[in-house]
C-alpha positions in Angstrom: -6.7 12.2 -28.2 -3.8 10.8 -25.3 -5.4 12.9 -23.0 -7.3 11.2 -19.7 -9.8 12.9 -17.6 -8.1 13.0 -13.4 -10.7 11.0 -12.5 -10.9 7.9 -14.1 -6.6 8.5 -13.5 -6.6 8.2 -9.8 -9.9 6.0 -9.8 -6.9 2.9 -11.9 -4.1 4.2 -9.3 -6.3 3.9 -5.6 -7.1 -0.1 -7.5 -3.4 -0.1 -8.8 -3.0 0.2 -4.6 -6.2 -1.9 -4.0 -4.1 -4.6 -5.6 -0.8 -4.1 -4.2 -2.2 -4.9 -1.3 -4.2 -7.6 -2.2 -1.1 -9.2 -3.1 1.0 -8.7 0.1 -1.8 -10.1 2.2 -1.6 -12.8 0.3 2.7 -13.3 0.4 3.0 -12.3 4.0 -0.9 -14.0 5.5 0.2 -14.1 9.1 1.3 -11.3 10.3 -0.3 -8.1 11.7 -1.8 -4.8 9.6 -0.3 -2.4 10.2 -1.2 0.6 11.8 -0.4 2.6 8.8 -2.5 0.6 7.0 -0.4 -1.6 5.3 1.2 -5.1 5.1 4.1 -5.8 8.2 7.2 -7.9 6.6 8.4 -10.9 9.8 11.8 -9.5 11.4 14.5 -12.2 11.6 17.4 -10.2 13.5 15.7 -10.0 16.6 15.3 -10.5 20.3 11.7 -11.6 19.9 10.4 -14.6 18.5 8.1 -13.3 17.0 8.7 -9.4 15.3 7.1 -7.8 12.9 8.1 -4.3 10.9 6.0 -2.2 8.0 6.6 -2.2 4.5 7.4 1.7 3.7 10.8 3.1 5.7 8.6 6.4 6.3 6.0 4.9 8.7 8.1 3.1 11.3 5.7 1.2 13.1 7.6 -2.4 14.1 5.5 -4.7 16.5 6.5 -7.5 18.4 4.7 -10.9 21.0 6.4 -11.2 23.3 4.1 -14.5 24.0 2.0 -13.2 26.2 0.0 -13.4 23.2 -0.3 -9.4 23.1 0.8 -7.2 20.0 3.6 -4.4 21.5 3.9 -1.1 19.2 6.6 1.4 18.9 7.5 4.0 16.6 11.1 3.1 15.1 14.3 6.2 15.0 12.1 8.1 16.7 10.0 9.1 13.8 6.3 11.0 15.0 
């Protein structure tokens, strides 16, 4: 009785991930979306006024705006 079908478990895991993304987008309202699909968080100790990095450390993407209105993307620590 305690065993569930794998497709039901996968669907629930996907729904939980979607809910988590929604909560993060609500919390970080005015931040760009990372190239991996998740929201980015602002960085306060930066040379630029506006800089963000991905919430996942394994991703490594960061972005900044130096006042020209464009996002400049780069990878931190040489990740691929």
